[in-house]
Backbone as CSV, one residue per row, in Angstrom:
resi,resn,N_x,N_y,N_z,CA_x,CA_y,CA_z,C_x,C_y,C_z
1,UNK,38.005,14.102,-10.207,38.860,15.138,-10.729,39.440,15.911,-9.556
2,UNK,40.508,15.363,-9.034,41.171,16.039,-7.929,41.885,17.275,-8.455
3,UNK,42.470,18.032,-7.564,43.162,19.264,-7.951,44.463,18.986,-8.706
4,UNK,44.931,17.752,-8.706,46.128,17.397,-9.455,45.798,17.452,-10.937
5,UNK,46.660,18.098,-11.725,46.358,18.247,-13.141,47.281,17.435,-14.044
6,UNK,48.185,16.642,-13.453,49.097,15.831,-14.255,48.578,14.409,-14.372
7,UNK,48.873,13.774,-15.487,48.557,12.352,-15.639,49.568,11.557,-14.816
8,UNK,49.126,10.478,-14.184,50.003,9.741,-13.273,50.154,8.274,-13.621
9,UNK,49.479,7.789,-14.670,49.511,6.356,-14.971,49.165,6.130,-16.436
10,UNK,49.755,5.093,-17.034,49.408,4.721,-18.400,47.937,4.318,-18.468
11,UNK,47.325,4.550,-19.615,45.938,4.156,-19.853,45.956,3.120,-20.962
12,UNK,45.505,1.896,-20.652,45.561,0.820,-21.629,44.253,0.051,-21.642
13,UNK,43.633,-0.043,-22.803,42.495,-0.936,-23.001,43.036,-2.183,-23.687
14,UNK,42.671,-3.362,-23.151,43.097,-4.593,-23.807,41.995,-5.636,-23.699
15,UNK,42.140,-6.693,-24.480,41.093,-7.713,-24.565,40.943,-8.518,-23.276
16,UNK,41.943,-8.495,-22.400,41.846,-9.218,-21.136,40.997,-8.474,-20.112
17,UNK,40.679,-7.237,-20.386,39.945,-6.428,-19.421,38.776,-5.705,-20.099
18,UNK,37.968,-6.468,-20.828,36.828,-5.879,-21.526,35.731,-5.506,-20.540
19,UNK,35.113,-4.336,-20.727,34.042,-3.920,-19.814,32.760,-4.701,-20.043
20,UNK,31.964,-4.778,-18.986,30.648,-5.401,-19.048,29.670,-4.447,-18.390
21,UNK,28.616,-4.075,-19.073,27.624,-3.182,-18.505,26.682,-3.910,-17.567
22,UNK,26.099,-3.171,-16.658,25.068,-3.732,-15.796,25.476,-3.877,-14.353
23,UNK,24.475,-4.174,-13.540,24.643,-4.327,-12.096,24.147,-5.692,-11.668
24,UNK,24.765,-6.223,-10.637,24.223,-7.424,-10.001,22.964,-7.004,-9.254
25,UNK,22.124,-7.941,-8.882,20.811,-7.638,-8.326,20.776,-7.261,-6.860
26,UNK,21.944,-7.123,-6.223,21.981,-6.779,-4.805,22.919,-5.606,-4.578
27,UNK,22.450,-4.629,-3.808,23.269,-3.498,-3.380,23.107,-3.361,-1.870
28,UNK,23.910,-2.468,-1.294,23.814,-2.175,0.128,23.632,-0.672,0.294
29,UNK,22.710,-0.271,1.172,22.472,1.134,1.494,22.840,1.352,2.962
30,UNK,23.599,2.410,3.214,24.061,2.724,4.570,23.703,4.183,4.855
31,UNK,23.246,4.442,6.060,23.111,5.821,6.501,24.535,6.357,6.679
32,UNK,24.915,7.360,5.899,26.313,7.811,5.838,26.881,8.158,7.206
33,UNK,26.103,8.798,8.039,26.613,9.222,9.347,26.832,8.056,10.310
34,UNK,26.352,6.866,9.954,26.561,5.684,10.783,27.847,4.945,10.429
35,UNK,28.563,5.399,9.403,29.702,4.637,8.889,31.008,5.429,8.933
36,UNK,32.077,4.686,9.087,33.427,5.230,8.953,34.090,4.460,7.821
37,UNK,34.604,5.193,6.845,35.220,4.583,5.673,36.733,4.757,5.758
38,UNK,37.468,3.680,5.561,38.927,3.741,5.558,39.393,3.818,4.113
39,UNK,40.065,4.929,3.757,40.573,5.104,2.401,42.054,4.773,2.357
40,UNK,42.482,4.184,1.258,43.894,3.863,1.050,44.684,5.163,0.956
41,UNK,45.810,5.244,1.634,46.611,6.481,1.664,47.190,6.839,0.305
42,UNK,47.494,5.851,-0.527,48.102,6.140,-1.829,47.086,6.121,-2.969
43,UNK,46.065,5.285,-2.861,44.997,5.246,-3.872,43.733,5.764,-3.202
44,UNK,43.575,7.067,-3.184,42.506,7.696,-2.409,41.098,7.348,-2.901
45,UNK,40.961,6.823,-4.095,39.654,6.395,-4.594,39.361,4.953,-4.176
46,UNK,40.205,4.413,-3.292,40.059,3.037,-2.835,39.652,3.007,-1.365
47,UNK,38.517,2.396,-1.079,38.037,2.209,0.287,38.359,0.777,0.689
48,UNK,39.153,0.623,1.737,39.593,-0.710,2.134,38.764,-1.320,3.259
49,UNK,37.992,-0.503,3.980,37.180,-1.041,5.075,36.033,-0.085,5.401
50,UNK,34.962,-0.666,5.926,33.805,0.111,6.378,33.454,-0.380,7.779
51,UNK,33.376,0.545,8.724,32.957,0.215,10.091,31.672,0.964,10.385
52,UNK,30.719,0.279,10.987,29.433,0.885,11.327,29.333,1.123,12.827
53,UNK,28.579,2.132,13.197,28.365,2.456,14.605,27.506,1.384,15.267
54,UNK,27.644,1.262,16.582,26.848,0.315,17.356,25.358,0.607,17.140
55,UNK,24.586,-0.460,16.959,23.150,-0.332,16.768,22.736,-0.042,15.344
56,UNK,23.687,-0.045,14.403,23.361,0.240,13.005,23.741,-0.940,12.115
57,UNK,23.294,-0.887,10.878,23.622,-1.930,9.903,23.447,-1.385,8.502
58,UNK,23.914,-2.134,7.521,23.668,-1.824,6.114,22.358,-2.496,5.718
59,UNK,21.586,-1.832,4.873,20.320,-2.372,4.417,20.484,-2.904,2.999
60,UNK,19.952,-4.083,2.748,20.057,-4.708,1.435,19.039,-4.092,0.495
61,UNK,19.476,-3.797,-0.715,18.612,-3.296,-1.782,18.655,-4.357,-2.883
62,UNK,17.504,-4.921,-3.215,17.458,-5.992,-4.210,16.476,-5.631,-5.314
63,UNK,16.908,-5.788,-6.544,16.034,-5.552,-7.701,16.618,-6.317,-8.888
64,UNK,15.875,-6.351,-9.969,16.333,-7.080,-11.148,16.416,-6.158,-12.359
65,UNK,17.161,-6.604,-13.333,17.327,-5.933,-14.621,17.606,-4.444,-14.495
66,UNK,16.751,-3.619,-15.040,16.995,-2.175,-15.106,16.262,-1.391,-14.023
67,UNK,15.914,-2.050,-12.907,15.157,-1.385,-11.850,16.042,-0.598,-10.879
68,UNK,17.344,-0.724,-11.005,18.293,0.035,-10.196,19.355,0.606,-11.121
69,UNK,19.948,1.717,-10.705,21.046,2.279,-11.485,21.916,3.131,-10.566
70,UNK,23.184,3.200,-10.881,24.131,4.064,-10.186,25.005,4.735,-11.230
71,UNK,25.644,5.830,-10.844,26.538,6.491,-11.783,27.058,7.797,-11.232
72,UNK,27.732,8.543,-12.100,28.318,9.830,-11.712,28.423,10.720,-12.929
73,UNK,28.427,12.022,-12.671,28.624,13.029,-13.709,29.653,14.026,-13.222
74,UNK,30.554,14.413,-14.117,31.566,15.408,-13.771,30.940,16.789,-13.684
75,UNK,31.393,17.572,-12.722,30.990,18.974,-12.585,32.196,19.793,-13.025
76,UNK,32.087,20.447,-14.169,33.198,21.199,-14.739,32.963,22.682,-14.495
77,UNK,33.967,23.344,-13.919,33.818,24.753,-13.591,35.182,25.431,-13.649
78,UNK,35.196,26.697,-14.068,36.453,27.444,-14.121,36.896,27.947,-12.754
79,UNK,35.969,28.108,-11.821,36.334,28.700,-10.546,36.275,27.749,-9.350
80,UNK,35.890,26.503,-9.562,35.822,25.521,-8.482,36.555,24.265,-8.950
81,UNK,37.384,23.663,-8.077,38.058,22.420,-8.480,37.046,21.380,-8.926
82,UNK,37.428,20.546,-9.860,36.529,19.538,-10.403,35.974,18.619,-9.331
83,UNK,34.760,18.156,-9.564,34.135,17.210,-8.649,33.107,16.404,-9.431
84,UNK,32.432,15.512,-8.744,31.432,14.649,-9.365,30.147,14.651,-8.559
85,UNK,29.037,14.535,-9.240,27.774,14.251,-8.565,27.509,12.759,-8.744
86,UNK,27.158,12.103,-7.659,26.849,10.678,-7.684,25.344,10.496,-7.819
87,UNK,24.931,9.322,-8.270,23.536,9.057,-8.627,23.151,7.633,-8.249
88,UNK,21.948,7.491,-7.735,21.351,6.184,-7.456,19.866,6.275,-7.765
89,UNK,19.334,5.296,-8.475,17.902,5.242,-8.780,17.380,3.840,-8.495
90,UNK,16.126,3.783,-8.044,15.497,2.497,-7.739,14.010,2.584,-8.070
91,UNK,13.454,1.477,-8.543,12.024,1.356,-8.801,11.493,0.223,-7.921
92,UNK,11.115,0.548,-6.686,10.661,-0.496,-5.768,9.265,-1.003,-6.120
93,UNK,9.011,-2.280,-5.830,7.707,-2.883,-6.112,6.694,-2.615,-5.001
94,UNK,7.148,-2.571,-3.762,6.236,-2.512,-2.625,5.390,-1.238,-2.641
95,UNK,4.124,-1.396,-2.238,3.205,-0.265,-2.190,2.726,0.012,-0.759
96,UNK,3.320,-0.673,0.233,2.864,-0.482,1.607,3.221,0.920,2.092
97,UNK,2.450,1.406,3.058,2.695,2.733,3.610,4.093,2.826,4.227
98,UNK,4.517,1.781,4.930,5.843,1.790,5.571,6.949,1.886,4.536
99,UNK,6.807,1.189,3.417,7.840,1.222,2.387,7.849,2.547,1.627
100,UNK,6.685,3.126,1.395,6.617,4.450,0.767,7.308,5.461,1.680
101,UNK,6.987,5.416,2.962,7.600,6.348,3.922,9.104,6.139,3.986
102,UNK,9.558,4.900,3.997,10.993,4.614,4.036,11.716,5.249,2.851
103,UNK,11.163,5.087,1.659,11.794,5.643,0.458,11.796,7.164,0.478
104,UNK,10.696,7.769,0.887,10.563,9.220,0.785,11.201,9.976,1.945
105,UNK,11.490,9.284,3.049,12.190,9.907,4.178,13.701,9.706,4.101
106,UNK,14.152,8.836,3.212,15.570,8.497,3.115,16.399,9.705,2.682
107,UNK,17.525,9.930,3.346,18.415,11.028,2.978,19.805,10.749,3.533
108,UNK,20.808,11.283,2.879,22.193,11.143,3.314,22.607,9.680,3.401
109,UNK,22.426,8.965,2.297,22.773,7.544,2.246,24.003,7.319,1.375
110,UNK,24.592,6.158,1.560,25.705,5.678,0.744,25.242,4.377,0.102
111,UNK,25.544,4.198,-1.170,25.184,2.973,-1.881,26.458,2.240,-2.297
112,UNK,26.470,0.946,-2.037,27.560,0.084,-2.505,26.947,-0.879,-3.511
113,UNK,27.464,-0.871,-4.719,26.919,-1.691,-5.800,27.978,-2.659,-6.305
114,UNK,27.512,-3.770,-6.849,28.405,-4.738,-7.487,28.161,-4.685,-8.986
115,UNK,29.218,-4.407,-9.732,29.123,-4.333,-11.184,29.200,-5.729,-11.787
116,UNK,28.494,-5.933,-12.891,28.616,-7.197,-13.628,30.004,-7.279,-14.251
117,UNK,30.420,-8.467,-14.595,31.720,-8.655,-15.223,32.682,-9.385,-14.306
118,UNK,33.972,-9.248,-14.601,34.999,-9.932,-13.823,34.938,-9.532,-12.360
119,UNK,35.108,-10.500,-11.509,35.058,-10.262,-10.064,36.475,-10.018,-9.547
120,UNK,36.991,-8.865,-9.944,38.326,-8.432,-9.554,38.221,-7.029,-8.975
121,UNK,39.342,-6.391,-8.715,39.324,-5.031,-8.177,38.445,-4.131,-9.037
122,UNK,37.561,-3.406,-8.403,36.668,-2.502,-9.133,35.272,-3.037,-9.332
123,UNK,34.996,-4.279,-8.915,33.632,-4.793,-9.114,32.675,-4.273,-8.045
124,UNK,33.182,-3.861,-6.867,32.354,-3.227,-5.846,32.662,-1.739,-5.851
125,UNK,31.642,-0.914,-6.026,31.836,0.539,-6.099,30.896,1.237,-5.115
126,UNK,31.357,2.393,-4.636,30.625,3.138,-3.612,30.249,4.515,-4.153
127,UNK,29.011,4.920,-3.890,28.505,6.230,-4.297,27.978,6.968,-3.064
128,UNK,28.347,8.256,-2.941,27.884,9.070,-1.828,28.772,9.014,-0.600
129,UNK,29.962,8.465,-0.721,30.847,8.270,0.422,31.178,9.569,1.154
130,UNK,31.465,10.640,0.436,31.886,11.894,1.076,30.720,12.746,1.567
131,UNK,29.712,12.930,0.735,28.646,13.886,1.074,27.250,13.275,1.080
132,UNK,27.133,12.014,0.783,25.844,11.339,0.814,25.010,11.556,-0.430
133,UNK,24.021,10.701,-0.575,23.037,10.810,-1.648,21.717,11.218,-1.014
134,UNK,21.032,12.175,-1.650,19.808,12.742,-1.108,18.712,12.642,-2.154
135,UNK,17.478,12.433,-1.709,16.347,12.318,-2.631,16.288,13.560,-3.518
136,UNK,16.347,13.351,-4.824,16.320,14.476,-5.763,15.077,14.452,-6.645
137,UNK,14.459,13.283,-6.795,13.191,13.217,-7.525,12.458,11.930,-7.169
138,UNK,11.170,12.005,-7.240,10.317,10.841,-7.019,9.109,10.995,-7.929
139,UNK,8.752,9.924,-8.615,7.582,10.008,-9.483,6.792,8.705,-9.435
140,UNK,5.490,8.842,-9.593,4.579,7.707,-9.644,3.468,8.040,-10.628
141,UNK,3.287,7.189,-11.614,2.201,7.315,-12.577,1.564,5.927,-12.700
142,UNK,0.311,5.811,-12.296,-0.360,4.513,-12.246,-0.413,3.814,-13.598
143,UNK,-0.476,4.573,-14.695,-0.593,3.966,-16.019,0.729,3.873,-16.772
144,UNK,1.816,4.266,-16.153,3.121,4.214,-16.820,4.047,3.221,-16.121
145,UNK,4.909,2.594,-16.902,5.982,1.770,-16.354,5.463,0.714,-15.376
146,UNK,4.368,0.057,-15.725,3.748,-0.982,-14.892,3.350,-0.469,-13.510
147,UNK,3.154,0.821,-13.377,2.741,1.398,-12.111,3.849,1.520,-11.078
148,UNK,5.104,1.382,-11.518,6.232,1.482,-10.587,6.556,2.935,-10.266
149,UNK,6.901,3.181,-9.010,7.448,4.481,-8.619,8.924,4.497,-8.973
150,UNK,9.467,5.676,-9.219,10.899,5.823,-9.461,11.442,6.865,-8.494
151,UNK,12.465,6.471,-7.747,13.129,7.369,-6.804,14.563,7.569,-7.259
152,UNK,15.019,8.813,-7.275,16.398,9.128,-7.635,17.046,9.895,-6.499
153,UNK,18.285,9.535,-6.214,19.073,10.169,-5.163,20.367,10.675,-5.794
154,UNK,20.778,11.890,-5.455,21.996,12.459,-6.024,22.778,13.240,-4.966
155,UNK,23.983,13.600,-5.342,24.791,14.511,-4.551,24.134,15.883,-4.619
156,UNK,24.083,16.587,-3.498,23.495,17.930,-3.512,24.395,18.901,-4.267
157,UNK,23.780,19.904,-4.867,24.526,20.919,-5.607,25.544,21.584,-4.682
158,UNK,26.771,21.726,-5.165,27.835,22.354,-4.398,28.524,21.433,-3.406
159,UNK,28.094,20.167,-3.337,28.694,19.204,-2.401,29.321,18.039,-3.155
160,UNK,30.087,18.323,-4.175,30.623,17.280,-5.032,31.526,16.277,-4.338
161,UNK,31.601,15.119,-4.935,32.512,14.055,-4.504,33.818,14.197,-5.283
162,UNK,34.916,13.778,-4.697,36.217,13.943,-5.337,36.409,13.002,-6.531
163,UNK,35.816,11.811,-6.474,35.988,10.824,-7.546,34.635,10.367,-8.079
164,UNK,34.620,9.841,-9.295,33.372,9.386,-9.905,32.776,8.195,-9.167
165,UNK,33.581,7.477,-8.460,33.153,6.356,-7.617,34.345,5.952,-6.764
166,UNK,34.068,5.298,-5.686,35.123,4.732,-4.850,35.091,3.234,-5.046
167,UNK,36.254,2.629,-5.149,36.367,1.189,-5.319,36.500,0.575,-3.937
168,UNK,35.647,-0.414,-3.631,35.704,-1.078,-2.327,36.461,-2.386,-2.430
169,UNK,37.261,-2.657,-1.417,37.894,-3.961,-1.292,39.383,-3.874,-1.075
170,UNK,39.889,-4.886,-0.451,41.329,-4.941,-0.232,41.849,-6.357,-0.377
171,UNK,40.979,-7.286,-0.670,41.376,-8.685,-0.783,40.819,-9.315,-2.029
172,UNK,40.409,-10.538,-1.878,39.812,-11.263,-2.992,38.321,-10.954,-3.069
173,UNK,37.688,-11.364,-4.158,36.254,-11.156,-4.320,35.484,-11.761,-3.152
174,UNK,35.792,-13.002,-2.796,35.065,-13.680,-1.717,35.226,-12.938,-0.390
175,UNK,36.422,-12.453,-0.102,36.675,-11.713,1.136,35.906,-10.404,1.144
176,UNK,35.940,-9.677,0.041,35.243,-8.387,-0.042,33.730,-8.574,0.065
177,UNK,33.190,-9.579,-0.609,31.758,-9.864,-0.522,31.382,-10.222,0.916
178,UNK,32.183,-11.049,1.566,31.911,-11.431,2.958,31.913,-10.203,3.868
179,UNK,32.811,-9.253,3.616,32.851,-8.018,4.412,31.552,-7.239,4.264
180,UNK,31.024,-7.174,3.056,29.772,-6.455,2.824,28.584,-7.175,3.456
181,UNK,28.552,-8.500,3.337,27.458,-9.272,3.928,27.465,-9.111,5.449
182,UNK,28.640,-9.021,6.059,28.747,-8.808,7.503,28.073,-7.510,7.926
183,UNK,28.109,-6.502,7.064,27.492,-5.216,7.383,25.967,-5.297,7.500
184,UNK,25.369,-6.384,6.998,23.913,-6.547,7.041,23.397,-6.841,8.446
185,UNK,24.296,-7.245,9.343,23.909,-7.579,10.718,24.152,-6.385,11.618
186,UNK,23.179,-6.047,12.445,23.310,-4.902,13.327,24.541,-5.041,14.220
187,UNK,25.298,-3.969,14.320,26.519,-3.956,15.131,26.122,-3.922,16.600
188,UNK,26.613,-4.922,17.362,26.261,-5.000,18.777,27.323,-4.396,19.678
189,UNK,28.573,-4.420,19.239,29.669,-3.857,20.034,30.505,-2.943,19.165
190,UNK,31.246,-2.038,19.767,32.077,-1.114,18.962,33.051,-1.889,18.083
191,UNK,33.301,-1.400,16.853,34.233,-2.092,15.950,35.655,-2.000,16.456
């Protein structure tokens, strides 16, 4: 919800573009301060490239079914321009001390997720691009939910994002996926 208050495009639902709920089983997590995001000048909710700093990389997040989730909520206010809080949740299986510490020390991250459905523009989405996602809740109950911990990360209060999500990509599905997979390797030289 940018400060623009006029509608700028037709809104059409049709049978050729039916929505599909759910996420693919792989996401990417980036330390926000390690990345530079290139936004399209005319479609500001479109990220066309991601460059990482030397010595950094994107970390793969893998889970199945309903063990991961992403989303956004509008922040409506009379005295502040509209914005969104972004959301990421994960239920990791690992119980090692290193993995517990990794989850609970994580802060200021960006998540890139792949949505189920047609592999066209909009299937890769980014959360936390502007202000990052920060640990907002963590819970563990040994007798609940198969003993899984649940970690949730959100936009901090007062640090809203301009859009409900950013769309990643500038080419075909295969090209965009290859760009994301490249981020998994530590950057050895400046981009």
